[in-house]
C-alpha positions in Angstrom: 66.3 242.5 91.5 69.0 241.0 89.3 70.0 242.8 86.3 70.6 240.9 82.8 73.7 240.0 82.0 74.3 240.5 78.5 77.2 239.2 75.9 80.2 241.2 76.5 82.8 241.9 74.2 86.2 240.3 74.3 89.3 242.0 76.9 91.3 242.3 74.2 89.1 244.4 71.4 91.3 247.1 70.4 89.0 250.0 70.5 88.4 252.0 66.9 90.3 255.3 66.5 87.4 257.9 66.5 88.1 261.3 64.9 86.3 263.9 66.2 82.7 264.9 64.8 82.4 268.5 63.8 81.7 270.9 66.2 82.1 268.4 69.2 86.0 268.5 69.1 89.2 270.7 68.9 91.3 267.8 68.6 91.0 263.9 67.5 89.5 261.5 69.6 90.3 258.0 70.7 87.1 256.3 72.4 88.6 253.9 74.9 85.7 252.2 76.1 81.4 251.7 75.7 78.9 250.4 77.7 77.7 247.2 76.9 75.2 246.6 79.3 71.0 246.3 79.1 70.2 246.2 82.7 66.8 248.2 83.4 68.5 250.1 86.8 70.8 251.7 85.0 70.5 254.4 82.3 72.4 253.7 78.8 74.9 253.8 77.3 76.4 255.9 80.0 80.4 256.3 81.3 81.5 258.7 83.6 83.7 259.6 86.8 87.7 258.1 85.6 90.4 257.8 86.9 93.9 257.0 85.4 97.3 256.1 86.8 100.6 255.3 84.8 103.6 253.2 85.1 106.3 252.9 82.7 104.6 252.6 79.2 101.3 251.3 80.5 98.5 253.4 81.5 95.3 252.3 83.4 91.7 254.1 83.7 88.6 253.3 85.6 85.3 254.2 85.3 81.5 254.4 86.0 79.5 252.1 83.5 75.8 252.0 83.2 75.0 255.2 85.7 72.0 254.7 88.1 70.1 257.6 88.7 70.2 256.9 92.6 73.9 256.1 92.8 76.6 253.7 91.3 76.5 251.9 88.6 76.3 248.6 86.8 80.4 248.3 86.6 83.3 249.6 86.7 85.1 249.4 83.1 88.6 249.8 82.5 91.0 250.8 79.6 94.7 249.9 79.5 97.2 250.9 77.0 100.6 249.5 77.2 102.5 251.3 74.8 102.0 254.9 76.1 98.9 255.7 74.5 98.8 254.4 71.1 96.5 251.3 71.1 94.2 250.8 73.9 92.3 247.5 75.3 89.4 247.6 77.7 86.9 245.5 79.9 84.8 245.4 83.1 85.6 244.1 86.5 83.9 240.5 87.9 82.3 239.6 90.4 81.2 242.9 91.3 77.6 243.6 90.4 74.7 240.9 89.3 76.2 241.9 85.5 79.1 241.1 86.1 80.9 238.4 84.8 80.5 236.1 86.8 78.2 237.8 88.9 79.1 239.6 91.9 76.9 240.4 95.6 76.3 244.1 95.3 73.4 246.0 93.4 76.0 248.8 92.2 79.2 250.0 92.2 80.9 253.4 92.4 83.7 255.6 92.8 86.9 253.8 91.1 90.5 255.2 91.7 93.3 253.0 90.2 96.9 252.8 91.8 100.1 250.5 90.8 102.2 248.7 93.6 105.7 248.5 92.4 107.3 246.4 94.9 104.6 243.9 94.2 104.2 244.5 90.6 100.3 244.6 90.8 97.9 247.2 89.7 94.9 247.9 92.0 91.7 249.3 91.2 89.8 250.3 94.5 86.0 250.8 94.3 82.8 251.2 96.3 80.2 248.6 96.0 76.4 249.3 96.9 74.3 246.8 98.5 70.3 246.8 97.5 70.5 247.2 101.9 71.9 250.7 101.4 75.2 249.2 103.6 78.4 250.1 101.3 82.2 248.7 101.3 85.2 249.6 99.8 86.6 246.9 98.0 90.0 246.3 95.6 90.8 244.6 92.4 93.9 243.2 91.5 95.6 242.7 88.6 99.1 240.6 88.3 99.8 240.8 84.7 100.2 244.6 83.7 96.3 245.3 83.8 94.9 242.6 81.4 92.3 240.6 84.0 91.4 241.2 87.2 90.8 239.6 90.0 87.7 239.1 91.8 87.2 241.9 94.3 89.0 242.0 97.7 87.0 243.4 101.0 88.7 246.1 102.3 86.8 248.5 104.9 84.7 246.1 107.1 83.0 249.1 109.5 81.1 251.9 109.0 79.2 253.5 106.0 81.9 254.5 103.2 81.7 256.6 100.6 84.5 258.6 98.1 88.0 256.3 98.5 90.8 256.7 96.7 93.7 254.7 96.8 97.8 255.5 96.7 100.9 252.9 97.0 104.5 254.1 98.0 106.4 253.4 94.7 110.1 254.8 96.1 112.6 252.2 96.5 114.3 254.3 99.1 111.4 254.6 101.3 111.1 252.7 104.5 107.7 251.6 103.7 108.1 250.8 99.8 105.3 248.5 98.7 102.8 250.0 101.2 99.3 251.2 99.8 97.4 253.5 101.3 92.9 253.6 100.9 91.1 256.5 102.3 87.3 256.9 102.5 85.0 258.8 104.9 82.5 257.4 107.1 79.1 258.7 106.0 77.6 257.3 109.0 79.8 259.0 111.3 79.4 262.8 109.6 82.0 262.1 107.1 84.7 261.0 109.4 87.8 260.5 107.2 89.5 256.7 107.5 92.8 255.6 106.3 93.8 251.8 105.7 97.1 250.0 104.5 98.3 247.3 102.8 101.8 245.4 102.7 100.8 242.6 100.6 99.8 244.5 96.9 96.7 244.6 98.3 95.4 241.2 99.2 94.7 242.3 103.0 94.1 245.6 104.9 94.5 246.8 108.2 92.0 248.3 110.4 90.7 252.0 109.7 92.2 255.1 111.5 91.3 258.5 111.9 93.2 261.7 111.4 95.0 263.1 114.6 92.5 265.5 115.3 89.3 262.9 113.6 88.7 265.2 111.1 85.3 264.9 108.8 85.7 265.5 105.0 85.3 264.2 101.8 87.1 263.3 98.4 91.0 263.2 100.0 93.2 262.0 97.3 96.1 260.6 99.1 100.1 261.3 97.8 103.5 259.7 99.2 106.6 261.7 99.0 110.1 260.1 97.9 110.9 259.9 101.9 107.3 257.9 102.7 105.4 260.5 104.1 102.0 260.6 103.2 100.3 263.6 102.6 96.1 263.4 102.1 94.5 266.7 100.7 90.8 266.4 101.2 87.4 268.6 101.5 86.1 269.8 104.7 82.7 268.0 105.2 80.6 271.3 104.3 83.4 271.7 101.3 84.2 275.8 102.6 87.8 274.3 103.3 90.8 272.7 101.4 93.0 270.7 104.4 95.4 268.1 104.4 97.2 265.5 107.0 100.0 263.3 107.3 101.7 260.4 108.4 105.3 260.0 108.7 105.0 256.3 110.0 103.5 254.4 107.1 100.2 255.1 108.1 100.4 253.4 111.9 99.3 256.9 112.8 97.9 260.0 111.2 98.7 263.8 112.3 96.2 266.3 112.8 94.9 268.5 109.6 96.1 272.1 108.5 94.8 274.7 106.4 95.7 274.4 102.6 92.9 277.4 101.8 89.3 278.4 102.1 87.0 277.9 99.6 85.0 280.4 97.5 82.8 278.3 94.7 80.5 279.5 92.2 77.4 277.2 92.0 77.9 275.7 88.6 74.6 276.5 86.7 72.0 274.1 84.6 72.2 271.6 87.4 75.5 270.1 86.9 76.8 267.7 89.5 79.8 269.7 90.7 81.5 270.4 94.1 85.1 271.8 94.7 86.7 268.8 95.4 90.4 268.6 95.3 92.5 267.1 92.8 95.9 266.2 94.0 99.4 265.1 92.6 103.1 265.3 93.6 106.3 265.5 91.9 109.6 263.7 92.2 111.3 265.6 94.8 108.0 265.5 97.2 106.1 269.2 96.0 102.6 268.6 96.8 100.3 270.0 93.6 96.6 270.6 94.6 94.0 272.1 92.6 89.9 273.1 93.0 87.6 275.2 91.3 86.9 278.3 93.0 85.6 282.0 92.5 87.8 284.4 94.5 89.5 286.3 91.3 86.1 286.8 90.1 85.1 290.2 90.9 81.0 289.2 92.4 82.0 285.8 92.5 80.3 285.4 89.3 82.6 282.2 87.6 84.9 280.0 88.7 88.5 279.4 88.4 90.9 276.2 88.5 93.2 277.2 91.5 96.4 275.5 92.5 98.1 275.9 95.9 101.5 273.7 96.8 103.6 272.2 99.8 107.1 271.6 100.0 106.9 271.0 103.8 104.3 268.4 104.4 102.6 270.8 107.1 102.2 274.4 105.1 101.0 275.1 102.2 101.8 278.0 99.7 99.7 280.9 98.4 96.9 279.8 96.6 97.6 280.9 92.6 94.8 281.1 89.6 95.8 279.0 86.8 95.3 281.5 84.0 93.2 279.6 81.2 91.5 282.8 79.9 90.9 286.3 81.3 89.3 287.2 84.8 86.9 289.4 82.9 86.1 286.1 80.9 82.1 284.4 81.1 83.8 280.8 81.5 82.9 278.8 83.9 85.7 276.2 84.6 85.1 273.2 87.0 85.9 269.3 87.5 89.7 269.9 87.3 92.0 266.7 86.8 96.0 267.2 87.6 98.4 265.1 86.3 102.2 265.3 87.0 105.6 264.2 85.2 106.6 261.9 88.7 110.3 262.2 86.6 110.1 265.5 87.2 109.7 268.7 89.9 110.2 271.9 91.1 110.8 274.5 88.3 111.2 271.6 85.9 108.0 270.0 86.5 106.0 269.1 84.0 102.2 269.7 85.0 98.6 268.9 82.7 95.6 270.0 83.9 92.2 268.9 82.1 88.6 270.3 83.1 85.3 270.9 82.2 83.5 274.4 81.5 81.2 276.2 80.5 81.6 279.2 77.6 79.1 281.3 79.8 78.5 280.8 83.3 75.2 282.4 83.4 73.3 279.4 81.3 70.3 277.3 82.5 70.2 273.5 81.8 69.1 273.8 78.6 71.0 276.6 77.3 74.5 275.6 78.8 77.0 274.1 76.7 79.7 272.0 78.3 83.6 271.3 76.8 86.7 270.1 78.3 89.8 271.9 78.0 93.4 271.6 79.1 96.4 273.6 79.8 100.0 272.5 80.8 103.0 273.6 82.6 106.8 273.0 81.9 107.9 275.0 85.0 105.9 273.9 88.4 102.7 276.2 87.5 105.3 279.5 87.4 103.9 280.0 84.0 101.3 277.9 81.5 100.8 277.6 77.6 98.2 278.4 75.9 95.0 276.4 76.2 93.4 273.5 74.0 89.7 272.7 73.5 89.5 269.1 73.7 86.1 268.5 73.3 82.3 270.0 73.1 80.0 271.6 72.7 77.9 269.2 74.7 74.3 269.7 76.1 73.7 268.7 79.7 70.4 266.3 78.4 73.1 264.2 76.6 74.9 263.5 80.3 73.4 260.8 82.6 71.1 262.2 85.1 71.6 261.2 88.8 69.4 262.6 92.1 72.5 265.5 92.1 72.1 266.3 88.8 73.7 265.6 85.0 76.8 263.9 85.5 80.4 263.5 83.8 81.8 262.2 87.4 82.7 264.1 90.4 86.2 264.1 89.2 88.6 263.5 86.1 91.9 262.6 85.8 95.3 263.4 83.6 98.4 261.0 83.6 101.7 262.2 82.4 104.2 259.6 81.4 107.8 260.5 81.8 108.7 262.9 79.0 105.9 262.2 77.0 102.4 263.5 76.4 99.7 264.3 78.9 96.8 261.7 79.0 94.1 263.3 80.4 90.7 260.9 80.3 87.1 262.4 80.3 83.6 261.7 79.7 82.2 262.9 76.3 78.6 262.8 75.4 76.9 262.9 71.9 73.3 263.3 71.0 71.2 260.2 72.5 69.3 257.9 70.0 65.7 258.3 71.7 66.3 257.2 75.4 69.3 255.6 74.6 72.1 257.8 75.5 76.0 258.2 73.8 78.3 259.4 76.4 81.6 257.2 76.9 85.2 257.3 78.0 87.8 259.1 75.6 90.9 260.3 75.3 93.0 262.9 72.9 94.5 260.8 70.3 98.1 260.8 70.8 98.0 262.6 73.7 98.5 266.2 74.3 101.8 268.1 74.6 103.1 269.6 77.6 103.9 273.3 76.7 105.3 276.0 78.5 104.3 279.8 77.9 104.0 283.4 79.1 100.8 283.1 80.5 101.7 283.9 84.5 99.6 282.5 87.2 98.0 284.9 89.3 99.3 285.1 93.2 96.8 285.3 96.1 97.2 289.0 96.9 94.9 289.7 93.5 91.8 288.2 95.2 89.0 290.5 94.3 86.3 288.1 95.4 85.5 287.1 99.0 84.3 284.6 101.0 81.2 283.6 99.1 77.8 282.0 99.8 79.8 278.7 100.1 80.7 279.3 103.7 76.8 278.6 104.9 77.2 275.3 102.9 75.3 272.7 105.0 77.5 269.3 105.1 78.4 267.6 102.0 75.8 265.3 100.5 77.5 263.5 98.1 77.1 260.0 98.0 78.6 257.6 95.4 
């Protein structure tokens, strides 16, 4: 079925600055996009699942627009700021789905991820195109003018049945692989076999899909590039009971066997909200990798999730898991869907870290009683200690969120970017009460960003684990699709 194409706003619209409505947020928010579509296959107006990247003064985000219940969305939207978040413009990718301008071949599109290739001066958005016959393909949209406009998508994957793609580029001028970009995805037709592809021409063409050294299966990988050119790929194993990683030391020509980051102890998030303990990963200036995920190991009886953090400086081994001390382990708060960002001009004991996340005040809630909030916490010393938490948005009722075959949705992931020496910019979905059958779920950022602040709240080390392995260890293979 072809979707009806609405009249779209111009890409150069400067979006209205929106202050938080009473009871909805603790800080003023800026709405960076709104779903403009009217196709009947999607739920309108909904926007979910953002990723962001920052380079210099420019921040680019990408997200699903017009969520489809069975998978994907009407299109991928983008929002861009060229002045460190002071003002924003937005638009929608061309030639993706039938509602795009011009139209594309896919019936829906999903899983956006953003990267910047400094050597070729090109911005990249990786997406997952869904066809009506059930096949999928990873594609890459390019911008050569700082994110002002975007090309028709370039075919990236050519085999398999991809899901949960991610993209990163090597932006260190002294690296032997400077200007090489890496796209990761898993092949659902082969038990979620992990695949990696590379591009050396700014995303115009992509090489063959390669496996890890031990042919690992998994989902939700987020590749990172160290200053020396080594690529690390943290990911969740296929049944999401472990976080693992693997690496390439030859620019993606080959990939080593995987190593364990940590087991996962996960408290299922209440209310039917779509959420799994997928990793969010970032790299600091010295090449220390940070990975966070939702985990209940520090809670007696595994009754709620914390956000936990593991780091690696060695490429092959990972340090102990630490609890991010958002609140006391005796609290009833459930924390999930984290998005970590690091100021990539900082490192080690001076690394500036921002972490956004969703939460429920009470973990033991129902689909009608759960109240969803967005929070933020930060560190100025690489996560050794953390500042005070900020309530960014909420409370939201779950019925205000787009519905999917796997539950109500804000995103399988969210994102935070931290420009050098400046405030953090988390991007997230916020929902207001629907008007009749029309939703009001859109992309927002904190107006002016959020300060990175230290504090005396110490992270808790792995030695204080109070909850052992949970029912998560009995999970069936992952069923996340688009």
